[in-house]
Every structure is written in C-alpha cells, then in structure tokens.
All heavy atoms as atom14 arrays in JSON, in Angstrom:
{
  "sequence": "MSAIDKIQNKAQDLVGQAKEKLGEVTGNEDLQAEGLADQAKADVKDAGEAVKDVFKN",
  "atom14_mask": [
    [1, 1, 1, 1, 1, 1, 1, 1, 0, 0, 0, 0, 0, 0],
    [1, 1, 1, 1, 1, 1, 0, 0, 0, 0, 0, 0, 0, 0],
    [1, 1, 1, 1, 1, 0, 0, 0, 0, 0, 0, 0, 0, 0],
    [1, 1, 1, 1, 1, 1, 1, 1, 0, 0, 0, 0, 0, 0],
    [1, 1, 1, 1, 1, 1, 1, 1, 0, 0, 0, 0, 0, 0],
    [1, 1, 1, 1, 1, 1, 1, 1, 1, 0, 0, 0, 0, 0],
    [1, 1, 1, 1, 1, 1, 1, 1, 0, 0, 0, 0, 0, 0],
    [1, 1, 1, 1, 1, 1, 1, 1, 1, 0, 0, 0, 0, 0],
    [1, 1, 1, 1, 1, 1, 1, 1, 0, 0, 0, 0, 0, 0],
    [1, 1, 1, 1, 1, 1, 1, 1, 1, 0, 0, 0, 0, 0],
    [1, 1, 1, 1, 1, 0, 0, 0, 0, 0, 0, 0, 0, 0],
    [1, 1, 1, 1, 1, 1, 1, 1, 1, 0, 0, 0, 0, 0],
    [1, 1, 1, 1, 1, 1, 1, 1, 0, 0, 0, 0, 0, 0],
    [1, 1, 1, 1, 1, 1, 1, 1, 0, 0, 0, 0, 0, 0],
    [1, 1, 1, 1, 1, 1, 1, 0, 0, 0, 0, 0, 0, 0],
    [1, 1, 1, 1, 0, 0, 0, 0, 0, 0, 0, 0, 0, 0],
    [1, 1, 1, 1, 1, 1, 1, 1, 1, 0, 0, 0, 0, 0],
    [1, 1, 1, 1, 1, 0, 0, 0, 0, 0, 0, 0, 0, 0],
    [1, 1, 1, 1, 1, 1, 1, 1, 1, 0, 0, 0, 0, 0],
    [1, 1, 1, 1, 1, 1, 1, 1, 1, 0, 0, 0, 0, 0],
    [1, 1, 1, 1, 1, 1, 1, 1, 1, 0, 0, 0, 0, 0],
    [1, 1, 1, 1, 1, 1, 1, 1, 0, 0, 0, 0, 0, 0],
    [1, 1, 1, 1, 0, 0, 0, 0, 0, 0, 0, 0, 0, 0],
    [1, 1, 1, 1, 1, 1, 1, 1, 1, 0, 0, 0, 0, 0],
    [1, 1, 1, 1, 1, 1, 1, 0, 0, 0, 0, 0, 0, 0],
    [1, 1, 1, 1, 1, 1, 1, 0, 0, 0, 0, 0, 0, 0],
    [1, 1, 1, 1, 0, 0, 0, 0, 0, 0, 0, 0, 0, 0],
    [1, 1, 1, 1, 1, 1, 1, 1, 0, 0, 0, 0, 0, 0],
    [1, 1, 1, 1, 1, 1, 1, 1, 1, 0, 0, 0, 0, 0],
    [1, 1, 1, 1, 1, 1, 1, 1, 0, 0, 0, 0, 0, 0],
    [1, 1, 1, 1, 1, 1, 1, 1, 0, 0, 0, 0, 0, 0],
    [1, 1, 1, 1, 1, 1, 1, 1, 1, 0, 0, 0, 0, 0],
    [1, 1, 1, 1, 1, 0, 0, 0, 0, 0, 0, 0, 0, 0],
    [1, 1, 1, 1, 1, 1, 1, 1, 1, 0, 0, 0, 0, 0],
    [1, 1, 1, 1, 0, 0, 0, 0, 0, 0, 0, 0, 0, 0],
    [1, 1, 1, 1, 1, 1, 1, 1, 0, 0, 0, 0, 0, 0],
    [1, 1, 1, 1, 1, 0, 0, 0, 0, 0, 0, 0, 0, 0],
    [1, 1, 1, 1, 1, 1, 1, 1, 0, 0, 0, 0, 0, 0],
    [1, 1, 1, 1, 1, 1, 1, 1, 1, 0, 0, 0, 0, 0],
    [1, 1, 1, 1, 1, 0, 0, 0, 0, 0, 0, 0, 0, 0],
    [1, 1, 1, 1, 1, 1, 1, 1, 1, 0, 0, 0, 0, 0],
    [1, 1, 1, 1, 1, 0, 0, 0, 0, 0, 0, 0, 0, 0],
    [1, 1, 1, 1, 1, 1, 1, 1, 0, 0, 0, 0, 0, 0],
    [1, 1, 1, 1, 1, 1, 1, 0, 0, 0, 0, 0, 0, 0],
    [1, 1, 1, 1, 1, 1, 1, 1, 1, 0, 0, 0, 0, 0],
    [1, 1, 1, 1, 1, 1, 1, 1, 0, 0, 0, 0, 0, 0],
    [1, 1, 1, 1, 1, 0, 0, 0, 0, 0, 0, 0, 0, 0],
    [1, 1, 1, 1, 0, 0, 0, 0, 0, 0, 0, 0, 0, 0],
    [1, 1, 1, 1, 1, 1, 1, 1, 1, 0, 0, 0, 0, 0],
    [1, 1, 1, 1, 1, 0, 0, 0, 0, 0, 0, 0, 0, 0],
    [1, 1, 1, 1, 1, 1, 1, 0, 0, 0, 0, 0, 0, 0],
    [1, 1, 1, 1, 1, 1, 1, 1, 1, 0, 0, 0, 0, 0],
    [1, 1, 1, 1, 1, 1, 1, 1, 0, 0, 0, 0, 0, 0],
    [1, 1, 1, 1, 1, 1, 1, 0, 0, 0, 0, 0, 0, 0],
    [1, 1, 1, 1, 1, 1, 1, 1, 1, 1, 1, 0, 0, 0],
    [1, 1, 1, 1, 1, 1, 1, 1, 1, 0, 0, 0, 0, 0],
    [1, 1, 1, 1, 1, 1, 1, 1, 0, 0, 0, 0, 0, 0]
  ],
  "atom14_positions": [
    [[164.52, 152.44, 110.24], [163.24, 152.16, 110.85], [163.38, 152.44, 112.34], [164.3, 151.97, 112.99], [162.86, 150.7, 110.61], [161.57, 150.3, 111.25], [161.17, 148.55, 111.17], [161.08, 148.25, 109.43], [0.0, 0.0, 0.0], [0.0, 0.0, 0.0], [0.0, 0.0, 0.0], [0.0, 0.0, 0.0], [0.0, 0.0, 0.0], [0.0, 0.0, 0.0]],
    [[162.46, 153.2, 112.84], [162.53, 153.5, 114.26], [162.1, 152.29, 115.08], [161.41, 151.39, 114.6], [161.64, 154.7, 114.59], [160.28, 154.33, 114.56], [0.0, 0.0, 0.0], [0.0, 0.0, 0.0], [0.0, 0.0, 0.0], [0.0, 0.0, 0.0], [0.0, 0.0, 0.0], [0.0, 0.0, 0.0], [0.0, 0.0, 0.0], [0.0, 0.0, 0.0]],
    [[162.52, 152.3, 116.31], [162.17, 151.19, 117.2], [160.67, 151.1, 117.39], [160.11, 150.0, 117.48], [162.87, 151.37, 118.53], [0.0, 0.0, 0.0], [0.0, 0.0, 0.0], [0.0, 0.0, 0.0], [0.0, 0.0, 0.0], [0.0, 0.0, 0.0], [0.0, 0.0, 0.0], [0.0, 0.0, 0.0], [0.0, 0.0, 0.0], [0.0, 0.0, 0.0]],
    [[160.0, 152.24, 117.43], [158.54, 152.24, 117.61], [157.86, 151.57, 116.41], [156.94, 150.78, 116.59], [158.03, 153.68, 117.82], [158.53, 154.21, 119.16], [156.5, 153.72, 117.76], [158.26, 155.66, 119.4], [0.0, 0.0, 0.0], [0.0, 0.0, 0.0], [0.0, 0.0, 0.0], [0.0, 0.0, 0.0], [0.0, 0.0, 0.0], [0.0, 0.0, 0.0]],
    [[158.33, 151.87, 115.21], [157.76, 151.25, 114.01], [157.96, 149.74, 114.04], [157.07, 148.98, 113.69], [158.38, 151.83, 112.74], [157.97, 153.26, 112.47], [156.88, 153.66, 112.93], [158.74, 153.97, 111.82], [0.0, 0.0, 0.0], [0.0, 0.0, 0.0], [0.0, 0.0, 0.0], [0.0, 0.0, 0.0], [0.0, 0.0, 0.0], [0.0, 0.0, 0.0]],
    [[159.14, 149.31, 114.45], [159.43, 147.88, 114.52], [158.49, 147.19, 115.51], [157.96, 146.11, 115.23], [160.87, 147.64, 114.95], [161.89, 147.93, 113.89], [163.29, 147.64, 114.39], [164.33, 147.99, 113.34], [165.69, 147.72, 113.8], [0.0, 0.0, 0.0], [0.0, 0.0, 0.0], [0.0, 0.0, 0.0], [0.0, 0.0, 0.0], [0.0, 0.0, 0.0]],
    [[158.29, 147.82, 116.65], [157.42, 147.26, 117.67], [155.98, 147.19, 117.18], [155.29, 146.17, 117.36], [157.52, 148.07, 118.98], [158.91, 147.88, 119.59], [156.43, 147.66, 119.97], [159.23, 148.85, 120.71], [0.0, 0.0, 0.0], [0.0, 0.0, 0.0], [0.0, 0.0, 0.0], [0.0, 0.0, 0.0], [0.0, 0.0, 0.0], [0.0, 0.0, 0.0]],
    [[155.51, 148.26, 116.54], [154.15, 148.28, 116.02], [153.95, 147.22, 114.94], [152.92, 146.53, 114.92], [153.8, 149.65, 115.46], [153.62, 150.7, 116.53], [153.41, 152.09, 115.96], [153.8, 152.39, 114.82], [152.81, 152.96, 116.76], [0.0, 0.0, 0.0], [0.0, 0.0, 0.0], [0.0, 0.0, 0.0], [0.0, 0.0, 0.0], [0.0, 0.0, 0.0]],
    [[154.91, 147.07, 114.06], [154.8, 146.07, 113.0], [154.82, 144.66, 113.58], [154.07, 143.79, 113.13], [155.92, 146.24, 111.97], [155.76, 147.51, 111.17], [154.71, 148.13, 111.13], [156.83, 147.92, 110.51], [0.0, 0.0, 0.0], [0.0, 0.0, 0.0], [0.0, 0.0, 0.0], [0.0, 0.0, 0.0], [0.0, 0.0, 0.0], [0.0, 0.0, 0.0]],
    [[155.67, 144.43, 114.56], [155.74, 143.12, 115.19], [154.44, 142.81, 115.93], [153.94, 141.68, 115.88], [156.94, 143.05, 116.15], [157.16, 141.68, 116.73], [157.47, 140.66, 115.64], [157.76, 139.32, 116.21], [157.96, 138.28, 115.2], [0.0, 0.0, 0.0], [0.0, 0.0, 0.0], [0.0, 0.0, 0.0], [0.0, 0.0, 0.0], [0.0, 0.0, 0.0]],
    [[153.88, 143.83, 116.59], [152.62, 143.64, 117.29], [151.51, 143.28, 116.31], [150.7, 142.38, 116.58], [152.25, 144.9, 118.07], [0.0, 0.0, 0.0], [0.0, 0.0, 0.0], [0.0, 0.0, 0.0], [0.0, 0.0, 0.0], [0.0, 0.0, 0.0], [0.0, 0.0, 0.0], [0.0, 0.0, 0.0], [0.0, 0.0, 0.0], [0.0, 0.0, 0.0]],
    [[151.47, 143.97, 115.17], [150.45, 143.67, 114.16], [150.64, 142.25, 113.63], [149.67, 141.52, 113.42], [150.51, 144.67, 113.01], [149.4, 144.45, 111.99], [149.36, 145.53, 110.91], [150.33, 146.26, 110.7], [148.25, 145.62, 110.24], [0.0, 0.0, 0.0], [0.0, 0.0, 0.0], [0.0, 0.0, 0.0], [0.0, 0.0, 0.0], [0.0, 0.0, 0.0]],
    [[151.88, 141.84, 113.45], [152.16, 140.49, 112.98], [151.69, 139.46, 114.01], [151.07, 138.46, 113.65], [153.65, 140.33, 112.7], [153.99, 138.97, 112.14], [153.43, 138.59, 111.1], [154.84, 138.27, 112.75], [0.0, 0.0, 0.0], [0.0, 0.0, 0.0], [0.0, 0.0, 0.0], [0.0, 0.0, 0.0], [0.0, 0.0, 0.0], [0.0, 0.0, 0.0]],
    [[151.98, 139.7, 115.27], [151.59, 138.76, 116.32], [150.07, 138.67, 116.47], [149.52, 137.58, 116.66], [152.23, 139.15, 117.66], [153.74, 138.97, 117.73], [154.29, 139.56, 119.03], [154.13, 137.52, 117.58], [0.0, 0.0, 0.0], [0.0, 0.0, 0.0], [0.0, 0.0, 0.0], [0.0, 0.0, 0.0], [0.0, 0.0, 0.0], [0.0, 0.0, 0.0]],
    [[149.4, 139.8, 116.36], [147.93, 139.8, 116.4], [147.39, 139.0, 115.22], [146.45, 138.21, 115.36], [147.37, 141.24, 116.41], [145.87, 141.26, 116.17], [147.69, 141.93, 117.73], [0.0, 0.0, 0.0], [0.0, 0.0, 0.0], [0.0, 0.0, 0.0], [0.0, 0.0, 0.0], [0.0, 0.0, 0.0], [0.0, 0.0, 0.0], [0.0, 0.0, 0.0]],
    [[148.0, 139.18, 114.07], [147.59, 138.43, 112.88], [147.78, 136.94, 113.06], [146.93, 136.14, 112.67], [0.0, 0.0, 0.0], [0.0, 0.0, 0.0], [0.0, 0.0, 0.0], [0.0, 0.0, 0.0], [0.0, 0.0, 0.0], [0.0, 0.0, 0.0], [0.0, 0.0, 0.0], [0.0, 0.0, 0.0], [0.0, 0.0, 0.0], [0.0, 0.0, 0.0]],
    [[148.9, 136.56, 113.66], [149.15, 135.14, 113.9], [148.11, 134.57, 114.86], [147.62, 133.45, 114.66], [150.55, 134.95, 114.48], [151.66, 135.18, 113.48], [153.04, 135.03, 114.1], [153.2, 134.43, 115.16], [154.05, 135.61, 113.46], [0.0, 0.0, 0.0], [0.0, 0.0, 0.0], [0.0, 0.0, 0.0], [0.0, 0.0, 0.0], [0.0, 0.0, 0.0]],
    [[147.78, 135.35, 115.89], [146.78, 134.89, 116.86], [145.42, 134.73, 116.2], [144.71, 133.74, 116.43], [146.71, 135.87, 118.02], [0.0, 0.0, 0.0], [0.0, 0.0, 0.0], [0.0, 0.0, 0.0], [0.0, 0.0, 0.0], [0.0, 0.0, 0.0], [0.0, 0.0, 0.0], [0.0, 0.0, 0.0], [0.0, 0.0, 0.0], [0.0, 0.0, 0.0]],
    [[145.04, 135.7, 115.38], [143.75, 135.61, 114.68], [143.71, 134.4, 113.75], [142.71, 133.7, 113.68], [143.5, 136.88, 113.85], [143.11, 138.08, 114.65], [142.87, 139.26, 113.72], [142.53, 140.53, 114.44], [142.33, 141.65, 113.49], [0.0, 0.0, 0.0], [0.0, 0.0, 0.0], [0.0, 0.0, 0.0], [0.0, 0.0, 0.0], [0.0, 0.0, 0.0]],
    [[144.83, 134.19, 113.04], [144.89, 133.05, 112.13], [144.7, 131.74, 112.88], [143.91, 130.88, 112.48], [146.22, 133.05, 111.39], [146.36, 131.88, 110.43], [147.75, 131.76, 109.82], [148.66, 132.52, 110.21], [147.92, 130.89, 108.96], [0.0, 0.0, 0.0], [0.0, 0.0, 0.0], [0.0, 0.0, 0.0], [0.0, 0.0, 0.0], [0.0, 0.0, 0.0]],
    [[145.42, 131.57, 113.99], [145.32, 130.33, 114.76], [143.94, 130.16, 115.37], [143.38, 129.06, 115.36], [146.38, 130.3, 115.87], [147.79, 130.25, 115.36], [148.04, 128.99, 114.54], [149.46, 128.98, 114.0], [149.7, 127.97, 113.01], [0.0, 0.0, 0.0], [0.0, 0.0, 0.0], [0.0, 0.0, 0.0], [0.0, 0.0, 0.0], [0.0, 0.0, 0.0]],
    [[143.37, 131.25, 115.89], [142.04, 131.18, 116.47], [141.02, 130.81, 115.4], [140.12, 130.01, 115.64], [141.67, 132.51, 117.13], [140.33, 132.56, 117.87], [140.3, 131.52, 118.98], [140.1, 133.94, 118.43], [0.0, 0.0, 0.0], [0.0, 0.0, 0.0], [0.0, 0.0, 0.0], [0.0, 0.0, 0.0], [0.0, 0.0, 0.0], [0.0, 0.0, 0.0]],
    [[141.19, 131.37, 114.22], [140.31, 131.02, 113.1], [140.43, 129.56, 112.72], [139.42, 128.9, 112.42], [0.0, 0.0, 0.0], [0.0, 0.0, 0.0], [0.0, 0.0, 0.0], [0.0, 0.0, 0.0], [0.0, 0.0, 0.0], [0.0, 0.0, 0.0], [0.0, 0.0, 0.0], [0.0, 0.0, 0.0], [0.0, 0.0, 0.0], [0.0, 0.0, 0.0]],
    [[141.64, 129.03, 112.75], [141.86, 127.61, 112.45], [141.17, 126.74, 113.49], [140.5, 125.76, 113.14], [143.35, 127.29, 112.43], [144.09, 127.78, 111.21], [145.59, 127.48, 111.28], [146.02, 126.69, 112.14], [146.33, 128.06, 110.47], [0.0, 0.0, 0.0], [0.0, 0.0, 0.0], [0.0, 0.0, 0.0], [0.0, 0.0, 0.0], [0.0, 0.0, 0.0]],
    [[141.35, 127.07, 114.76], [140.8, 126.26, 115.85], [139.28, 126.28, 115.85], [138.64, 125.25, 116.07], [141.36, 126.75, 117.2], [140.63, 126.1, 118.37], [142.84, 126.48, 117.29], [0.0, 0.0, 0.0], [0.0, 0.0, 0.0], [0.0, 0.0, 0.0], [0.0, 0.0, 0.0], [0.0, 0.0, 0.0], [0.0, 0.0, 0.0], [0.0, 0.0, 0.0]],
    [[138.7, 127.44, 115.58], [137.25, 127.57, 115.64], [136.56, 127.28, 114.31], [135.34, 127.23, 114.24], [136.84, 128.99, 116.09], [137.35, 129.95, 115.15], [137.38, 129.29, 117.48], [0.0, 0.0, 0.0], [0.0, 0.0, 0.0], [0.0, 0.0, 0.0], [0.0, 0.0, 0.0], [0.0, 0.0, 0.0], [0.0, 0.0, 0.0], [0.0, 0.0, 0.0]],
    [[137.35, 127.12, 113.26], [136.78, 126.87, 111.95], [136.23, 128.14, 111.29], [135.46, 128.08, 110.34], [0.0, 0.0, 0.0], [0.0, 0.0, 0.0], [0.0, 0.0, 0.0], [0.0, 0.0, 0.0], [0.0, 0.0, 0.0], [0.0, 0.0, 0.0], [0.0, 0.0, 0.0], [0.0, 0.0, 0.0], [0.0, 0.0, 0.0], [0.0, 0.0, 0.0]],
    [[136.65, 129.29, 111.8], [136.2, 130.57, 111.27], [137.16, 131.03, 110.18], [138.23, 131.59, 110.46], [136.13, 131.59, 112.41], [135.54, 132.92, 111.99], [135.55, 133.27, 110.81], [135.04, 133.66, 112.96], [0.0, 0.0, 0.0], [0.0, 0.0, 0.0], [0.0, 0.0, 0.0], [0.0, 0.0, 0.0], [0.0, 0.0, 0.0], [0.0, 0.0, 0.0]],
    [[136.79, 130.79, 108.93], [137.68, 131.12, 107.81], [137.87, 132.62, 107.65], [138.93, 133.07, 107.21], [137.14, 130.5, 106.53], [137.2, 128.99, 106.52], [136.64, 128.38, 105.25], [136.22, 129.13, 104.34], [136.62, 127.14, 105.17], [0.0, 0.0, 0.0], [0.0, 0.0, 0.0], [0.0, 0.0, 0.0], [0.0, 0.0, 0.0], [0.0, 0.0, 0.0]],
    [[136.85, 133.42, 108.0], [136.98, 134.87, 107.9], [138.03, 135.4, 108.86], [138.85, 136.25, 108.5], [135.64, 135.56, 108.17], [134.61, 135.33, 107.07], [135.02, 135.04, 105.93], [133.41, 135.44, 107.37], [0.0, 0.0, 0.0], [0.0, 0.0, 0.0], [0.0, 0.0, 0.0], [0.0, 0.0, 0.0], [0.0, 0.0, 0.0], [0.0, 0.0, 0.0]],
    [[138.02, 134.9, 110.08], [139.01, 135.32, 111.08], [140.41, 134.87, 110.66], [141.38, 135.61, 110.81], [138.65, 134.76, 112.45], [139.52, 135.23, 113.62], [139.47, 136.75, 113.76], [139.06, 134.57, 114.91], [0.0, 0.0, 0.0], [0.0, 0.0, 0.0], [0.0, 0.0, 0.0], [0.0, 0.0, 0.0], [0.0, 0.0, 0.0], [0.0, 0.0, 0.0]],
    [[140.49, 133.68, 110.13], [141.77, 133.16, 109.66], [142.31, 134.04, 108.53], [143.49, 134.41, 108.54], [141.6, 131.73, 109.18], [142.88, 131.03, 108.85], [142.65, 129.57, 108.45], [141.52, 129.1, 108.37], [143.71, 128.86, 108.2], [0.0, 0.0, 0.0], [0.0, 0.0, 0.0], [0.0, 0.0, 0.0], [0.0, 0.0, 0.0], [0.0, 0.0, 0.0]],
    [[141.47, 134.42, 107.6], [141.88, 135.28, 106.49], [142.28, 136.67, 107.0], [143.25, 137.27, 106.5], [140.76, 135.4, 105.48], [0.0, 0.0, 0.0], [0.0, 0.0, 0.0], [0.0, 0.0, 0.0], [0.0, 0.0, 0.0], [0.0, 0.0, 0.0], [0.0, 0.0, 0.0], [0.0, 0.0, 0.0], [0.0, 0.0, 0.0], [0.0, 0.0, 0.0]],
    [[141.55, 137.16, 107.98], [141.88, 138.46, 108.56], [143.26, 138.42, 109.21], [144.05, 139.37, 109.09], [140.82, 138.85, 109.59], [140.97, 140.24, 110.13], [139.85, 140.61, 111.11], [138.72, 140.13, 110.93], [140.15, 141.37, 112.05], [0.0, 0.0, 0.0], [0.0, 0.0, 0.0], [0.0, 0.0, 0.0], [0.0, 0.0, 0.0], [0.0, 0.0, 0.0]],
    [[143.56, 137.32, 109.87], [144.88, 137.16, 110.48], [145.99, 137.14, 109.45], [147.04, 137.77, 109.63], [0.0, 0.0, 0.0], [0.0, 0.0, 0.0], [0.0, 0.0, 0.0], [0.0, 0.0, 0.0], [0.0, 0.0, 0.0], [0.0, 0.0, 0.0], [0.0, 0.0, 0.0], [0.0, 0.0, 0.0], [0.0, 0.0, 0.0], [0.0, 0.0, 0.0]],
    [[145.75, 136.43, 108.37], [146.76, 136.39, 107.29], [146.95, 137.78, 106.68], [148.07, 138.17, 106.35], [146.34, 135.38, 106.22], [146.44, 133.92, 106.63], [145.75, 133.03, 105.58], [147.88, 133.5, 106.82], [0.0, 0.0, 0.0], [0.0, 0.0, 0.0], [0.0, 0.0, 0.0], [0.0, 0.0, 0.0], [0.0, 0.0, 0.0], [0.0, 0.0, 0.0]],
    [[145.85, 138.52, 106.54], [145.94, 139.88, 105.99], [146.73, 140.79, 106.91], [147.56, 141.59, 106.45], [144.54, 140.43, 105.75], [0.0, 0.0, 0.0], [0.0, 0.0, 0.0], [0.0, 0.0, 0.0], [0.0, 0.0, 0.0], [0.0, 0.0, 0.0], [0.0, 0.0, 0.0], [0.0, 0.0, 0.0], [0.0, 0.0, 0.0], [0.0, 0.0, 0.0]],
    [[146.51, 140.67, 108.22], [147.26, 141.49, 109.18], [148.75, 141.18, 109.09], [149.59, 142.09, 109.13], [146.78, 141.23, 110.6], [145.43, 141.87, 110.91], [144.97, 142.72, 110.11], [144.83, 141.51, 111.94], [0.0, 0.0, 0.0], [0.0, 0.0, 0.0], [0.0, 0.0, 0.0], [0.0, 0.0, 0.0], [0.0, 0.0, 0.0], [0.0, 0.0, 0.0]],
    [[149.08, 139.91, 108.95], [150.49, 139.52, 108.83], [151.1, 140.09, 107.55], [152.24, 140.58, 107.55], [150.63, 138.01, 108.85], [150.29, 137.39, 110.19], [150.32, 135.89, 110.14], [151.37, 135.31, 109.9], [149.18, 135.26, 110.36], [0.0, 0.0, 0.0], [0.0, 0.0, 0.0], [0.0, 0.0, 0.0], [0.0, 0.0, 0.0], [0.0, 0.0, 0.0]],
    [[150.35, 140.05, 106.47], [150.85, 140.57, 105.2], [151.06, 142.08, 105.28], [152.06, 142.6, 104.77], [149.87, 140.24, 104.08], [0.0, 0.0, 0.0], [0.0, 0.0, 0.0], [0.0, 0.0, 0.0], [0.0, 0.0, 0.0], [0.0, 0.0, 0.0], [0.0, 0.0, 0.0], [0.0, 0.0, 0.0], [0.0, 0.0, 0.0], [0.0, 0.0, 0.0]],
    [[150.14, 142.79, 105.93], [150.3, 144.23, 106.1], [151.56, 144.56, 106.89], [152.29, 145.49, 106.55], [149.08, 144.81, 106.82], [147.84, 144.87, 105.99], [146.67, 145.39, 106.82], [145.36, 145.23, 106.11], [144.21, 145.64, 106.96], [0.0, 0.0, 0.0], [0.0, 0.0, 0.0], [0.0, 0.0, 0.0], [0.0, 0.0, 0.0], [0.0, 0.0, 0.0]],
    [[151.81, 143.8, 107.94], [153.0, 144.02, 108.75], [154.26, 143.78, 107.91], [155.23, 144.54, 108.01], [153.0, 143.12, 109.97], [0.0, 0.0, 0.0], [0.0, 0.0, 0.0], [0.0, 0.0, 0.0], [0.0, 0.0, 0.0], [0.0, 0.0, 0.0], [0.0, 0.0, 0.0], [0.0, 0.0, 0.0], [0.0, 0.0, 0.0], [0.0, 0.0, 0.0]],
    [[154.24, 142.74, 107.08], [155.39, 142.45, 106.22], [155.65, 143.57, 105.23], [156.8, 143.96, 104.98], [155.19, 141.13, 105.47], [155.26, 139.92, 106.38], [155.8, 140.03, 107.51], [154.79, 138.85, 105.95], [0.0, 0.0, 0.0], [0.0, 0.0, 0.0], [0.0, 0.0, 0.0], [0.0, 0.0, 0.0], [0.0, 0.0, 0.0], [0.0, 0.0, 0.0]],
    [[154.58, 144.11, 104.66], [154.72, 145.2, 103.69], [155.28, 146.44, 104.38], [156.16, 147.12, 103.84], [153.36, 145.51, 103.01], [153.41, 146.81, 102.23], [152.96, 144.35, 102.11], [0.0, 0.0, 0.0], [0.0, 0.0, 0.0], [0.0, 0.0, 0.0], [0.0, 0.0, 0.0], [0.0, 0.0, 0.0], [0.0, 0.0, 0.0], [0.0, 0.0, 0.0]],
    [[154.8, 146.73, 105.58], [155.31, 147.88, 106.32], [156.78, 147.7, 106.64], [157.56, 148.65, 106.53], [154.51, 148.08, 107.6], [153.12, 148.62, 107.38], [152.39, 148.76, 108.71], [150.96, 149.18, 108.53], [150.26, 149.24, 109.85], [0.0, 0.0, 0.0], [0.0, 0.0, 0.0], [0.0, 0.0, 0.0], [0.0, 0.0, 0.0], [0.0, 0.0, 0.0]],
    [[157.17, 146.5, 107.05], [158.58, 146.23, 107.33], [159.44, 146.45, 106.09], [160.52, 147.05, 106.16], [158.78, 144.79, 107.82], [158.41, 144.61, 109.28], [158.39, 145.6, 110.03], [158.15, 143.46, 109.67], [0.0, 0.0, 0.0], [0.0, 0.0, 0.0], [0.0, 0.0, 0.0], [0.0, 0.0, 0.0], [0.0, 0.0, 0.0], [0.0, 0.0, 0.0]],
    [[158.97, 145.98, 104.96], [159.72, 146.13, 103.71], [159.84, 147.61, 103.34], [160.91, 148.06, 102.93], [159.04, 145.36, 102.59], [0.0, 0.0, 0.0], [0.0, 0.0, 0.0], [0.0, 0.0, 0.0], [0.0, 0.0, 0.0], [0.0, 0.0, 0.0], [0.0, 0.0, 0.0], [0.0, 0.0, 0.0], [0.0, 0.0, 0.0], [0.0, 0.0, 0.0]],
    [[158.77, 148.35, 103.5], [158.8, 149.79, 103.2], [159.77, 150.53, 104.09], [160.51, 151.41, 103.64], [0.0, 0.0, 0.0], [0.0, 0.0, 0.0], [0.0, 0.0, 0.0], [0.0, 0.0, 0.0], [0.0, 0.0, 0.0], [0.0, 0.0, 0.0], [0.0, 0.0, 0.0], [0.0, 0.0, 0.0], [0.0, 0.0, 0.0], [0.0, 0.0, 0.0]],
    [[159.76, 150.19, 105.36], [160.69, 150.82, 106.3], [162.13, 150.45, 105.97], [163.03, 151.28, 106.1], [160.34, 150.45, 107.74], [159.03, 151.02, 108.23], [159.02, 152.54, 108.33], [160.08, 153.15, 108.59], [157.95, 153.12, 108.11], [0.0, 0.0, 0.0], [0.0, 0.0, 0.0], [0.0, 0.0, 0.0], [0.0, 0.0, 0.0], [0.0, 0.0, 0.0]],
    [[162.36, 149.23, 105.54], [163.72, 148.81, 105.19], [164.23, 149.6, 103.98], [165.4, 150.0, 103.94], [163.74, 147.31, 104.89], [0.0, 0.0, 0.0], [0.0, 0.0, 0.0], [0.0, 0.0, 0.0], [0.0, 0.0, 0.0], [0.0, 0.0, 0.0], [0.0, 0.0, 0.0], [0.0, 0.0, 0.0], [0.0, 0.0, 0.0], [0.0, 0.0, 0.0]],
    [[163.36, 149.85, 103.02], [163.75, 150.65, 101.85], [164.09, 152.06, 102.28], [165.08, 152.64, 101.82], [162.61, 150.64, 100.79], [162.88, 151.67, 99.71], [162.46, 149.25, 100.19], [0.0, 0.0, 0.0], [0.0, 0.0, 0.0], [0.0, 0.0, 0.0], [0.0, 0.0, 0.0], [0.0, 0.0, 0.0], [0.0, 0.0, 0.0], [0.0, 0.0, 0.0]],
    [[163.3, 152.62, 103.17], [163.59, 153.96, 103.68], [164.95, 154.0, 104.35], [165.71, 154.96, 104.16], [162.52, 154.41, 104.7], [161.2, 154.78, 104.11], [160.27, 155.24, 105.23], [158.86, 155.36, 104.8], [157.97, 155.74, 105.93], [0.0, 0.0, 0.0], [0.0, 0.0, 0.0], [0.0, 0.0, 0.0], [0.0, 0.0, 0.0], [0.0, 0.0, 0.0]],
    [[165.25, 152.98, 105.13], [166.53, 152.93, 105.83], [167.7, 152.89, 104.85], [168.73, 153.51, 105.1], [166.6, 151.72, 106.75], [165.73, 151.87, 107.99], [165.29, 153.01, 108.27], [165.49, 150.85, 108.66], [0.0, 0.0, 0.0], [0.0, 0.0, 0.0], [0.0, 0.0, 0.0], [0.0, 0.0, 0.0], [0.0, 0.0, 0.0], [0.0, 0.0, 0.0]],
    [[167.53, 152.17, 103.75], [168.6, 152.08, 102.75], [168.91, 153.47, 102.18], [170.07, 153.85, 102.01], [168.21, 151.1, 101.62], [169.15, 151.22, 100.44], [168.2, 149.68, 102.15], [0.0, 0.0, 0.0], [0.0, 0.0, 0.0], [0.0, 0.0, 0.0], [0.0, 0.0, 0.0], [0.0, 0.0, 0.0], [0.0, 0.0, 0.0], [0.0, 0.0, 0.0]],
    [[167.86, 154.24, 101.9], [168.08, 155.55, 101.3], [168.53, 156.6, 102.3], [169.09, 157.62, 101.93], [166.83, 156.01, 100.55], [166.63, 155.27, 99.26], [165.66, 154.29, 99.14], [167.43, 155.53, 98.17], [165.47, 153.59, 97.96], [167.27, 154.84, 96.98], [166.3, 153.87, 96.86], [0.0, 0.0, 0.0], [0.0, 0.0, 0.0], [0.0, 0.0, 0.0]],
    [[168.29, 156.36, 103.58], [168.79, 157.28, 104.6], [170.3, 157.19, 104.73], [170.96, 158.16, 105.03], [168.14, 156.97, 105.96], [166.75, 157.46, 106.1], [166.23, 157.17, 107.49], [164.8, 157.59, 107.64], [164.28, 157.26, 108.98], [0.0, 0.0, 0.0], [0.0, 0.0, 0.0], [0.0, 0.0, 0.0], [0.0, 0.0, 0.0], [0.0, 0.0, 0.0]],
    [[170.82, 156.0, 104.53], [172.26, 155.79, 104.72], [172.92, 155.92, 103.41], [173.6, 156.24, 102.78], [172.53, 154.4, 105.29], [171.89, 154.23, 106.65], [171.82, 155.19, 107.39], [171.45, 153.04, 106.98], [0.0, 0.0, 0.0], [0.0, 0.0, 0.0], [0.0, 0.0, 0.0], [0.0, 0.0, 0.0], [0.0, 0.0, 0.0], [0.0, 0.0, 0.0]]
  ]
}
C-alpha cells in the first residue's frame, strides 16, 4: 500500500468519525449513518490494499 493510499484512507476514516460524532451531538441520524459508512469504506479499502501488498511480496 502506498503512503498516499494510507493517508487517503485515514483521512476518509477521520472524516467519517467526525460525521458520526456530529450526527450524535445534533441528533442527525442520517449524518451519523453517513459517518459510519465512510469509516466502513475506509476499512474495506485498507483491507484491499493489504491483500495487494501480500501478493506483491
């Protein structure tokens, strides 16, 4: 996994965490769900990149 991919995935995860917390604080369930979805997407991307790394080596 390239460093750029790691940074992008971490950024997406952090944005997701922020959305989730903001949704919790404001009572906005849609925003909270969107934050959780962003975090899940980042996790899936990380897993996919890890699999690629295994096959590269």
